[in-house]
N, CA, C and O atoms as CSV, one atom per row, in Angstrom:
chain,resi,resn,atom,element,x,y,z
A,1,MET,N,N,-30.261,44.261,249.520
A,1,MET,CA,C,-30.060,44.795,250.934
A,1,MET,C,C,-31.632,45.351,250.769
A,1,MET,O,O,-32.041,45.828,249.711
A,2,ALA,N,N,-32.220,45.256,251.634
A,2,ALA,CA,C,-33.649,46.095,251.778
A,2,ALA,C,C,-33.533,47.033,252.675
A,2,ALA,O,O,-32.962,46.852,253.750
A,3,LEU,N,N,-34.068,48.131,252.315
A,3,LEU,CA,C,-33.479,49.415,252.848
A,3,LEU,C,C,-35.122,49.978,253.860
A,3,LEU,O,O,-36.193,50.339,253.373
A,4,SER,N,N,-34.777,49.870,255.208
A,4,SER,CA,C,-35.934,50.545,256.009
A,4,SER,C,C,-35.687,51.872,256.708
A,4,SER,O,O,-35.068,51.951,257.769
A,5,ILE,N,N,-36.262,53.029,255.985
A,5,ILE,CA,C,-35.804,54.171,256.534
A,5,ILE,C,C,-37.423,54.615,256.597
A,5,ILE,O,O,-38.367,54.536,255.810
A,6,PHE,N,N,-37.203,55.202,258.170
A,6,PHE,CA,C,-38.569,55.798,258.788
A,6,PHE,C,C,-38.391,57.365,258.691
A,6,PHE,O,O,-37.388,57.892,259.172
A,7,LEU,N,N,-39.220,57.987,258.161
A,7,LEU,CA,C,-39.331,59.760,257.894
A,7,LEU,C,C,-39.944,60.143,259.796
A,7,LEU,O,O,-40.811,59.465,260.347
A,8,ASN,N,N,-39.357,61.127,260.341
A,8,ASN,CA,C,-40.248,61.418,261.694
A,8,ASN,C,C,-40.330,62.394,261.815
A,8,ASN,O,O,-39.511,63.138,262.354
A,9,LEU,N,N,-41.492,62.708,261.278
A,9,LEU,CA,C,-41.529,64.730,261.362
A,9,LEU,C,C,-42.505,64.599,262.499
A,9,LEU,O,O,-43.450,63.967,262.025
A,10,PRO,N,N,-42.796,64.922,263.958
A,10,PRO,CA,C,-43.451,65.706,264.588
A,10,PRO,C,C,-44.499,66.062,264.470
A,10,PRO,O,O,-44.508,67.011,263.685
A,11,LYS,N,N,-45.818,65.739,264.962
A,11,LYS,CA,C,-46.817,66.175,264.774
A,11,LYS,C,C,-46.904,67.408,265.659
A,11,LYS,O,O,-46.294,67.548,266.719
A,12,GLU,N,N,-47.723,68.274,265.109
A,12,GLU,CA,C,-47.902,69.511,266.168
A,12,GLU,C,C,-48.049,69.422,267.761
A,12,GLU,O,O,-47.496,70.246,268.489
A,13,SER,N,N,-48.820,68.386,268.247
A,13,SER,CA,C,-49.432,68.068,269.584
A,13,SER,C,C,-48.026,67.264,270.236
A,13,SER,O,O,-47.815,67.266,271.449
A,14,GLU,N,N,-47.152,66.614,269.295
A,14,GLU,CA,C,-46.093,65.603,269.882
A,14,GLU,C,C,-44.613,66.649,270.258
A,14,GLU,O,O,-44.186,67.570,269.562
A,15,LYS,N,N,-44.168,66.249,271.299
A,15,LYS,CA,C,-42.955,66.838,271.303
A,15,LYS,C,C,-41.733,66.309,270.266
A,15,LYS,O,O,-41.998,65.302,269.609
A,16,PRO,N,N,-40.799,66.748,270.136
A,16,PRO,CA,C,-39.502,66.354,269.098
A,16,PRO,C,C,-39.266,65.386,269.561
A,16,PRO,O,O,-39.177,65.081,270.750
A,17,MET,N,N,-39.064,64.447,268.110
A,17,MET,CA,C,-38.145,62.885,268.723
A,17,MET,C,C,-37.139,63.038,269.640
A,17,MET,O,O,-36.491,64.084,269.604
A,18,ALA,N,N,-36.834,62.039,270.610
A,18,ALA,CA,C,-35.663,62.102,271.025
A,18,ALA,C,C,-34.441,61.712,270.436
A,18,ALA,O,O,-34.509,60.561,270.004
A,19,GLU,N,N,-33.209,62.329,270.241
A,19,GLU,CA,C,-32.047,61.577,269.463
A,19,GLU,C,C,-31.691,60.289,270.200
A,19,GLU,O,O,-31.320,60.159,271.367
A,20,ASP,N,N,-31.914,59.247,269.137
A,20,ASP,CA,C,-31.655,57.847,269.759
A,20,ASP,C,C,-30.391,57.318,268.875
A,20,ASP,O,O,-30.170,58.038,267.901
A,21,GLN,N,N,-29.349,55.984,269.053
A,21,GLN,CA,C,-28.616,55.678,268.391
A,21,GLN,C,C,-29.047,55.297,267.098
A,21,GLN,O,O,-28.067,55.010,266.411
A,22,ASP,N,N,-30.043,55.188,266.532
A,22,ASP,CA,C,-30.501,54.620,265.121
A,22,ASP,C,C,-31.243,55.873,264.608
A,22,ASP,O,O,-32.014,55.746,263.657
A,23,SER,N,N,-31.058,57.040,265.170
A,23,SER,CA,C,-31.953,58.623,264.130
A,23,SER,C,C,-30.609,59.206,263.591
A,23,SER,O,O,-29.547,58.955,264.162
A,24,ILE,N,N,-30.665,59.816,262.723
A,24,ILE,CA,C,-29.989,60.647,261.983
A,24,ILE,C,C,-30.749,61.833,261.622
A,24,ILE,O,O,-31.924,61.633,261.313
A,25,ARG,N,N,-30.219,63.297,261.593
A,25,ARG,CA,C,-30.350,64.353,261.279
A,25,ARG,C,C,-29.836,64.742,259.905
A,25,ARG,O,O,-28.748,65.316,259.856
A,26,VAL,N,N,-30.459,64.507,258.853
A,26,VAL,CA,C,-30.191,65.068,257.575
A,26,VAL,C,C,-30.592,66.742,256.780
A,26,VAL,O,O,-31.556,67.494,256.922
A,27,GLU,N,N,-29.921,66.788,256.324
A,27,GLU,CA,C,-30.122,67.925,255.194
A,27,GLU,C,C,-30.508,67.731,253.523
A,27,GLU,O,O,-29.645,67.288,252.765
A,28,ILE,N,N,-31.509,68.002,253.152
A,28,ILE,CA,C,-31.667,67.591,252.093
A,28,ILE,C,C,-32.809,68.461,250.952
A,28,ILE,O,O,-34.005,68.234,250.767
A,29,TYR,N,N,-31.745,69.706,250.192
A,29,TYR,CA,C,-32.341,70.779,249.654
A,29,TYR,C,C,-32.804,71.827,250.664
A,29,TYR,O,O,-33.827,72.490,250.495
A,30,ASP,N,N,-32.094,71.930,251.595
A,30,ASP,CA,C,-32.104,72.936,252.556
A,30,ASP,C,C,-33.321,72.988,253.554
A,30,ASP,O,O,-33.810,73.945,254.154
A,31,GLU,N,N,-33.724,71.364,253.534
A,31,GLU,CA,C,-34.673,71.136,254.721
A,31,GLU,C,C,-34.071,70.099,255.284
A,31,GLU,O,O,-33.226,69.359,254.781
A,32,SER,N,N,-34.611,70.065,256.519
A,32,SER,CA,C,-33.812,69.219,257.657
A,32,SER,C,C,-34.749,67.935,257.943
A,32,SER,O,O,-35.968,68.055,258.066
A,33,TYR,N,N,-34.146,66.818,258.030
A,33,TYR,CA,C,-35.427,65.694,258.574
A,33,TYR,C,C,-34.632,64.878,259.672
A,33,TYR,O,O,-33.410,65.002,259.744
A,34,HIS,N,N,-35.097,64.319,260.243
A,34,HIS,CA,C,-35.029,63.399,261.063
A,34,HIS,C,C,-35.055,61.875,261.048
A,34,HIS,O,O,-35.895,61.413,261.820
A,35,LEU,N,N,-34.255,60.864,260.276
A,35,LEU,CA,C,-34.399,59.419,259.969
A,35,LEU,C,C,-33.731,58.657,261.012
A,35,LEU,O,O,-32.854,58.946,261.825
A,36,ARG,N,N,-34.676,57.154,260.651
A,36,ARG,CA,C,-34.170,56.225,261.891
A,36,ARG,C,C,-33.731,55.371,260.528
A,36,ARG,O,O,-34.092,55.676,259.392
A,37,GLY,N,N,-32.872,54.229,260.873
A,37,GLY,CA,C,-32.338,53.213,260.037
A,37,GLY,C,C,-31.741,52.529,260.691
A,37,GLY,O,O,-31.481,52.998,261.799
A,38,SER,N,N,-31.242,51.178,260.406
A,38,SER,CA,C,-30.078,50.109,260.956
A,38,SER,C,C,-28.828,51.082,260.866
A,38,SER,O,O,-28.191,51.249,261.906
A,39,ASP,N,N,-28.364,51.833,259.550
A,39,ASP,CA,C,-27.040,52.312,259.397
A,39,ASP,C,C,-27.227,53.537,259.015
A,39,ASP,O,O,-27.638,53.730,257.870
A,40,PRO,N,N,-26.941,54.736,259.967
A,40,PRO,CA,C,-26.988,55.821,259.595
A,40,PRO,C,C,-26.143,56.590,258.850
A,40,PRO,O,O,-26.353,57.732,258.443
A,41,ALA,N,N,-25.226,55.944,258.699
A,41,ALA,CA,C,-23.540,56.314,257.837
A,41,ALA,C,C,-24.598,56.033,256.677
A,41,ALA,O,O,-24.728,57.173,256.232
A,42,TYR,N,N,-25.436,55.222,255.910
A,42,TYR,CA,C,-25.811,55.074,254.941
A,42,TYR,C,C,-26.723,55.813,254.445
A,42,TYR,O,O,-26.664,56.427,253.379
A,43,ILE,N,N,-27.682,55.774,255.275
A,43,ILE,CA,C,-28.386,57.133,255.595
A,43,ILE,C,C,-28.164,58.629,254.784
A,43,ILE,O,O,-28.711,59.291,253.903
A,44,GLN,N,N,-26.673,58.716,255.932
A,44,GLN,CA,C,-26.346,60.114,255.506
A,44,GLN,C,C,-26.054,60.214,253.597
A,44,GLN,O,O,-26.512,61.030,252.797
A,45,ARG,N,N,-25.404,59.389,253.434
A,45,ARG,CA,C,-25.141,59.284,252.194
A,45,ARG,C,C,-25.999,58.984,251.042
A,45,ARG,O,O,-25.571,59.305,249.934
A,46,LEU,N,N,-27.337,58.321,251.153
A,46,LEU,CA,C,-28.294,58.316,250.434
A,46,LEU,C,C,-29.062,59.924,250.772
A,46,LEU,O,O,-29.745,60.328,249.830
A,47,ALA,N,N,-29.031,60.470,251.501
A,47,ALA,CA,C,-29.479,62.354,251.732
A,47,ALA,C,C,-28.634,62.891,250.817
A,47,ALA,O,O,-29.045,63.547,249.859
A,48,GLU,N,N,-27.242,62.622,251.074
A,48,GLU,CA,C,-26.498,63.309,250.171
A,48,GLU,C,C,-26.305,63.586,248.679
A,48,GLU,O,O,-25.927,64.607,248.105
A,49,LEU,N,N,-26.703,62.278,248.171
A,49,LEU,CA,C,-26.993,61.758,246.562
A,49,LEU,C,C,-28.419,62.519,246.646
A,49,LEU,O,O,-28.347,63.547,245.972
A,50,VAL,N,N,-29.492,62.387,247.151
A,50,VAL,CA,C,-30.871,63.232,246.604
A,50,VAL,C,C,-30.221,64.549,246.688
A,50,VAL,O,O,-30.019,65.208,245.669
A,51,ASP,N,N,-29.882,64.962,247.866
A,51,ASP,CA,C,-29.637,66.376,247.635
A,51,ASP,C,C,-28.741,66.847,246.631
A,51,ASP,O,O,-29.154,67.840,246.031
A,52,ALA,N,N,-27.650,66.416,246.290
A,52,ALA,CA,C,-27.042,66.310,244.885
A,52,ALA,C,C,-27.704,66.522,243.869
A,52,ALA,O,O,-27.638,67.525,243.158
A,53,LYS,N,N,-28.532,65.399,243.704
A,53,LYS,CA,C,-29.470,65.199,242.268
A,53,LYS,C,C,-30.643,66.294,242.615
A,53,LYS,O,O,-31.174,66.684,241.575
A,54,MET,N,N,-31.030,66.719,243.454
A,54,MET,CA,C,-32.129,67.943,243.391
A,54,MET,C,C,-31.292,69.350,242.865
A,54,MET,O,O,-31.645,70.169,242.017
A,55,ARG,N,N,-30.163,69.312,243.622
A,55,ARG,CA,C,-29.531,70.533,243.413
A,55,ARG,C,C,-29.056,70.825,241.486
A,55,ARG,O,O,-29.172,71.782,240.720
A,56,ALA,N,N,-28.580,69.602,241.383
A,56,ALA,CA,C,-27.988,69.606,239.975
A,56,ALA,C,C,-29.541,69.857,239.114
A,56,ALA,O,O,-29.727,70.970,238.621
A,57,VAL,N,N,-30.141,69.255,239.033
A,57,VAL,CA,C,-31.751,69.731,238.603
A,57,VAL,C,C,-32.244,71.013,238.725
A,57,VAL,O,O,-32.608,71.543,237.675
A,58,ALA,N,N,-32.345,71.633,239.734
A,58,ALA,CA,C,-32.485,73.098,240.299
A,58,ALA,C,C,-31.661,73.780,239.464
A,58,ALA,O,O,-32.080,74.817,238.949
A,59,GLN,N,N,-30.413,73.331,239.205
A,59,GLN,CA,C,-29.261,73.996,238.406
A,59,GLN,C,C,-29.382,74.315,236.904
A,59,GLN,O,O,-28.846,75.170,236.198
A,60,HIS,N,N,-30.417,73.173,236.619
A,60,HIS,CA,C,-30.860,73.291,234.935
A,60,HIS,C,C,-32.006,73.475,234.635
A,60,HIS,O,O,-32.501,73.201,233.542
A,61,THR,N,N,-32.700,74.078,235.800
A,61,THR,CA,C,-34.178,74.148,235.600
A,61,THR,C,C,-34.466,75.585,235.859
A,61,THR,O,O,-33.675,76.322,236.449
A,62,SER,N,N,-35.710,75.988,235.365
A,62,SER,CA,C,-35.782,77.505,236.009
A,62,SER,C,C,-36.899,77.490,237.222
A,62,SER,O,O,-37.259,78.540,237.753
A,63,THR,N,N,-37.363,76.331,237.573
A,63,THR,CA,C,-38.345,76.097,238.523
A,63,THR,C,C,-38.039,76.488,239.414
A,63,THR,O,O,-36.846,76.706,239.206
A,64,VAL,N,N,-38.356,76.935,240.886
A,64,VAL,CA,C,-38.185,77.451,242.093
A,64,VAL,C,C,-39.000,76.365,242.823
A,64,VAL,O,O,-38.680,76.347,244.012
A,65,ASP,N,N,-39.838,75.556,242.553
A,65,ASP,CA,C,-40.723,74.695,243.572
A,65,ASP,C,C,-40.163,73.465,243.733
A,65,ASP,O,O,-40.017,72.669,242.805
A,66,SER,N,N,-39.781,73.230,245.070
A,66,SER,CA,C,-39.105,72.488,245.646
A,66,SER,C,C,-39.771,71.149,245.224
A,66,SER,O,O,-38.940,70.397,244.717
A,67,LEU,N,N,-41.028,70.627,245.282
A,67,LEU,CA,C,-41.702,69.688,244.710
A,67,LEU,C,C,-41.535,69.053,243.598
A,67,LEU,O,O,-41.515,67.844,243.365
A,68,ARG,N,N,-41.379,70.246,242.712
A,68,ARG,CA,C,-41.004,69.733,241.159
A,68,ARG,C,C,-39.699,69.249,241.031
A,68,ARG,O,O,-39.562,68.166,240.464
A,69,VAL,N,N,-38.603,69.906,241.495
A,69,VAL,CA,C,-37.155,70.099,241.617
A,69,VAL,C,C,-37.152,68.372,242.485
A,69,VAL,O,O,-36.330,67.560,242.058
A,70,ALA,N,N,-38.085,67.941,243.651
A,70,ALA,CA,C,-37.520,66.532,244.010
A,70,ALA,C,C,-38.283,65.354,242.934
A,70,ALA,O,O,-37.817,64.217,243.002
A,71,VAL,N,N,-39.236,65.551,242.121
A,71,VAL,CA,C,-39.819,64.486,241.101
A,71,VAL,C,C,-39.111,64.492,240.353
A,71,VAL,O,O,-38.925,63.371,239.880
A,72,LEU,N,N,-38.209,65.694,239.693
A,72,LEU,CA,C,-37.217,65.588,238.524
A,72,LEU,C,C,-36.214,64.648,239.308
A,72,LEU,O,O,-36.022,63.459,239.052
A,73,ALA,N,N,-35.832,65.115,239.940
A,73,ALA,CA,C,-34.538,64.475,241.006
A,73,ALA,C,C,-34.976,62.780,241.015
A,73,ALA,O,O,-34.334,61.775,240.709
A,74,ALA,N,N,-36.240,62.962,241.466
A,74,ALA,CA,C,-36.598,61.434,241.555
A,74,ALA,C,C,-36.336,60.562,240.015
A,74,ALA,O,O,-35.689,59.542,239.774
A,75,LEU,N,N,-37.006,61.308,239.293
A,75,LEU,CA,C,-36.830,60.518,237.818
A,75,LEU,C,C,-35.391,60.477,237.247
A,75,LEU,O,O,-35.194,59.657,236.350
A,76,ASN,N,N,-34.429,61.203,237.624
A,76,ASN,CA,C,-33.027,60.977,237.517
A,76,ASN,C,C,-32.445,59.785,238.152
A,76,ASN,O,O,-31.822,58.893,237.576
A,77,VAL,N,N,-32.762,59.885,239.609
A,77,VAL,CA,C,-32.346,58.385,240.140
A,77,VAL,C,C,-33.038,57.440,239.841
A,77,VAL,O,O,-32.538,56.337,240.062
A,78,ALA,N,N,-34.301,57.479,239.289
A,78,ALA,CA,C,-34.894,56.136,238.477
A,78,ALA,C,C,-34.011,55.864,237.352
A,78,ALA,O,O,-33.471,54.780,237.127
A,79,ASP,N,N,-33.914,56.822,236.731
A,79,ASP,CA,C,-33.396,56.672,235.639
A,79,ASP,C,C,-31.556,55.934,235.629
A,79,ASP,O,O,-30.931,55.207,234.856
A,80,ASP,N,N,-31.316,56.478,236.664
A,80,ASP,CA,C,-29.939,55.615,236.953
A,80,ASP,C,C,-29.992,54.153,237.424
A,80,ASP,O,O,-29.334,53.234,236.937
A,81,TYR,N,N,-30.867,54.068,238.438
A,81,TYR,CA,C,-31.454,52.474,238.717
A,81,TYR,C,C,-31.700,51.776,237.513
A,81,TYR,O,O,-30.996,50.777,237.367
A,82,PHE,N,N,-32.432,52.002,236.693
A,82,PHE,CA,C,-32.822,51.067,235.628
A,82,PHE,C,C,-31.842,50.906,234.698
A,82,PHE,O,O,-31.807,49.805,234.148
A,83,GLN,N,N,-30.775,51.988,234.278
A,83,GLN,CA,C,-29.715,52.134,233.650
A,83,GLN,C,C,-28.594,50.719,234.235
A,83,GLN,O,O,-28.134,49.771,233.599
A,84,LEU,N,N,-28.447,51.108,235.697
A,84,LEU,CA,C,-27.524,50.105,236.148
A,84,LEU,C,C,-28.155,48.703,236.376
A,84,LEU,O,O,-27.417,47.726,236.501
A,85,LYS,N,N,-29.525,48.585,236.433
A,85,LYS,CA,C,-30.144,47.126,236.468
A,85,LYS,C,C,-29.948,46.591,235.136
A,85,LYS,O,O,-29.571,45.419,235.149
A,86,ARG,N,N,-30.077,47.050,234.125
A,86,ARG,CA,C,-30.156,46.801,232.775
A,86,ARG,C,C,-28.401,46.040,232.714
A,86,ARG,O,O,-28.040,44.885,232.488
A,87,LYS,N,N,-27.648,47.267,233.021
A,87,LYS,CA,C,-26.586,46.894,232.879
A,87,LYS,C,C,-26.020,45.534,233.976
A,87,LYS,O,O,-25.271,44.715,233.444
A,88,TYR,N,N,-26.249,45.400,234.913
A,88,TYR,CA,C,-26.396,44.237,235.670
A,88,TYR,C,C,-26.763,42.948,234.819
A,88,TYR,O,O,-26.027,42.108,234.303
A,89,GLU,N,N,-27.979,43.055,234.838
A,89,GLU,CA,C,-28.391,41.956,234.077
A,89,GLU,C,C,-28.098,41.571,232.885
A,89,GLU,O,O,-28.403,40.440,232.508
A,90,GLY,N,N,-27.355,42.588,231.967
A,90,GLY,CA,C,-26.356,41.799,230.816
A,90,GLY,C,C,-25.415,41.299,231.369
A,90,GLY,O,O,-25.043,40.236,230.872
A,91,ILE,N,N,-24.717,41.763,232.472
A,91,ILE,CA,C,-23.384,41.074,233.010
A,91,ILE,C,C,-23.978,39.995,233.599
A,91,ILE,O,O,-23.389,39.062,233.054
A,92,GLU,N,N,-24.892,39.443,234.485
A,92,GLU,CA,C,-25.411,38.501,235.235
A,92,GLU,C,C,-25.545,37.159,233.658
A,92,GLU,O,O,-24.822,36.164,233.615
A,93,SER,N,N,-26.289,37.393,232.883
A,93,SER,CA,C,-26.828,36.465,231.493
A,93,SER,C,C,-25.268,36.340,230.647
A,93,SER,O,O,-25.212,35.497,229.751
A,94,GLU,N,N,-24.246,37.027,230.888
A,94,GLU,CA,C,-23.096,36.485,230.202
A,94,GLU,C,C,-22.350,35.900,230.933
A,94,GLU,O,O,-21.593,35.172,230.291
A,95,TYR,N,N,-22.160,35.860,232.241
A,95,TYR,CA,C,-21.632,35.160,233.413
A,95,TYR,C,C,-22.261,33.937,233.306
A,95,TYR,O,O,-21.489,33.044,232.960
A,96,ALA,N,N,-23.917,33.444,233.565
A,96,ALA,CA,C,-24.657,32.430,233.521
A,96,ALA,C,C,-24.036,31.632,232.053
A,96,ALA,O,O,-23.753,30.434,232.028
A,97,SER,N,N,-23.909,32.501,230.952
A,97,SER,CA,C,-23.760,31.721,229.706
A,97,SER,C,C,-22.273,31.100,229.943
A,97,SER,O,O,-22.035,29.917,229.698
A,98,ARG,N,N,-21.321,31.982,230.429
A,98,ARG,CA,C,-19.966,31.509,230.717
A,98,ARG,C,C,-20.123,30.174,231.462
A,98,ARG,O,O,-19.786,29.114,230.935
A,99,ALA,N,N,-20.708,30.256,232.856
A,99,ALA,CA,C,-20.587,29.336,233.604
A,99,ALA,C,C,-21.105,28.187,232.900
A,99,ALA,O,O,-20.287,27.278,233.043
A,100,GLY,N,N,-22.226,27.756,232.108
A,100,GLY,CA,C,-22.721,27.014,231.526
A,100,GLY,C,C,-22.013,26.256,230.968
A,100,GLY,O,O,-21.995,25.038,231.142
A,101,HIS,N,N,-21.000,27.206,229.850
A,101,HIS,CA,C,-20.025,26.493,229.088
A,101,HIS,C,C,-18.771,25.906,229.671
A,101,HIS,O,O,-18.085,24.968,229.263
A,102,LEU,N,N,-18.649,26.602,230.617
A,102,LEU,CA,C,-17.391,26.173,231.929
A,102,LEU,C,C,-17.880,24.527,232.452
A,102,LEU,O,O,-17.055,23.617,232.533
A,103,GLY,N,N,-19.176,24.370,232.740
A,103,GLY,CA,C,-19.786,23.362,233.336
A,103,GLY,C,C,-19.636,22.112,232.239
A,103,GLY,O,O,-19.075,21.051,232.511
A,104,GLN,N,N,-20.117,22.364,231.213
A,104,GLN,CA,C,-19.909,21.337,229.959
A,104,GLN,C,C,-18.611,21.059,229.755
A,104,GLN,O,O,-18.306,19.883,229.555
A,105,ALA,N,N,-17.860,21.811,229.762
A,105,ALA,CA,C,-16.165,21.502,228.926
A,105,ALA,C,C,-15.854,20.746,230.286
A,105,ALA,O,O,-15.395,19.612,230.153
A,106,LEU,N,N,-16.043,21.223,231.584
A,106,LEU,CA,C,-15.748,20.373,232.787
A,106,LEU,C,C,-16.374,18.984,232.718
A,106,LEU,O,O,-15.678,17.969,232.735
A,107,ASP,N,N,-17.437,18.967,232.655
A,107,ASP,CA,C,-18.176,17.662,232.561
A,107,ASP,C,C,-17.431,16.722,231.376
A,107,ASP,O,O,-17.281,15.512,231.543
A,108,SER,N,N,-16.990,17.411,230.181
A,108,SER,CA,C,-16.869,16.567,228.815
A,108,SER,C,C,-15.264,15.911,229.597
A,108,SER,O,O,-14.946,14.724,229.662
A,109,ALA,N,N,-14.428,17.160,230.140
A,109,ALA,CA,C,-12.908,16.983,230.386
A,109,ALA,C,C,-13.066,15.889,231.305
A,109,ALA,O,O,-12.398,14.907,230.982
A,110,LEU,N,N,-13.888,15.734,232.571
A,110,LEU,CA,C,-14.113,14.727,233.172
A,110,LEU,C,C,-14.482,12.989,232.598
A,110,LEU,O,O,-13.845,11.953,232.791
A,111,LYS,N,N,-15.595,13.204,231.946
A,111,LYS,CA,C,-15.751,11.735,231.621
A,111,LYS,C,C,-14.778,11.146,230.314
A,111,LYS,O,O,-14.975,10.064,229.761
A,112,GLU,N,N,-13.734,12.078,229.974
A,112,GLU,CA,C,-12.743,11.685,228.918
A,112,GLU,C,C,-11.667,11.412,229.911
A,112,GLU,O,O,-10.611,10.908,229.529
A,113,ALA,N,N,-11.848,11.685,231.046
A,113,ALA,CA,C,-10.393,11.223,232.125
A,113,ALA,C,C,-10.796,10.189,232.749
A,113,ALA,O,O,-9.994,9.327,233.111
A,114,LEU,N,N,-12.049,10.102,232.970
A,114,LEU,CA,C,-12.860,8.911,233.600
A,114,LEU,C,C,-12.715,7.560,232.413
A,114,LEU,O,O,-12.672,6.414,232.860
A,115,SER,N,N,-12.672,7.713,231.449
A,115,SER,CA,C,-13.068,7.002,230.460
A,115,SER,C,C,-11.536,6.488,229.878
A,115,SER,O,O,-11.425,5.560,229.078
A,116,ASP,N,N,-10.425,7.233,230.407
A,116,ASP,CA,C,-9.046,6.789,229.861
A,116,ASP,C,C,-8.731,6.027,231.312
A,116,ASP,O,O,-8.016,5.034,231.180
A,117,THR,N,N,-9.046,6.257,232.333
A,117,THR,CA,C,-8.894,5.342,233.171
A,117,THR,C,C,-9.000,4.497,233.628
A,117,THR,O,O,-8.298,3.777,234.338
A,118,ARG,N,N,-10.610,4.480,232.987
A,118,ARG,CA,C,-11.113,2.618,233.089
A,118,ARG,C,C,-10.186,1.715,231.937
A,118,ARG,O,O,-9.894,0.529,232.089
A,119,ARG,N,N,-9.780,2.602,230.698
A,119,ARG,CA,C,-9.055,1.582,229.809
A,119,ARG,C,C,-7.692,1.008,230.354
A,119,ARG,O,O,-7.154,-0.100,230.359
A,120,THR,N,N,-7.340,2.440,230.871
A,120,THR,CA,C,-5.829,1.776,231.389
A,120,THR,C,C,-5.227,1.144,232.586
A,120,THR,O,O,-4.064,0.784,232.768
A,121,GLY,N,N,-6.730,1.055,233.717
A,121,GLY,CA,C,-6.631,0.562,234.727
A,121,GLY,C,C,-7.416,-0.536,235.039
A,121,GLY,O,O,-7.311,-1.078,236.139
C-alpha cells in the first residue's frame, strides 16, 4: 500500500487551509499538523504512533530538543520496520520453499495416478 500524505503548513501570506473531507488535524508531540491523504483514520493512527514513539524517546533521554527526539523516534521506527521486514522475508522464503515441495509432491501424485489409470484403463 503506497502512502501519500501531504503536510499542509500555510505560508505567512496564505490563508489557513480550508478543512475538507480528506484533511485531518493531528497532534504530534504537542505540535498541530494539518495533513491530507486518502484515509484520514489511517493518518490519525500513524500520527498517534509517531507521537507515542517521540514521547517514549523523550522519556528515556535527557534532551528537550524536539528535532533530536524526532530523529531518535524515526530511528526507532526504522528499526521496527527492518525487523518486521526481515521476519516477513524469512516467512516468505519458508512458504515459497513449502509451496515448491508441495507442488513437487502433487506433480508426483498426479503422474502416479495417471500412470495407474493408463495401466488399468
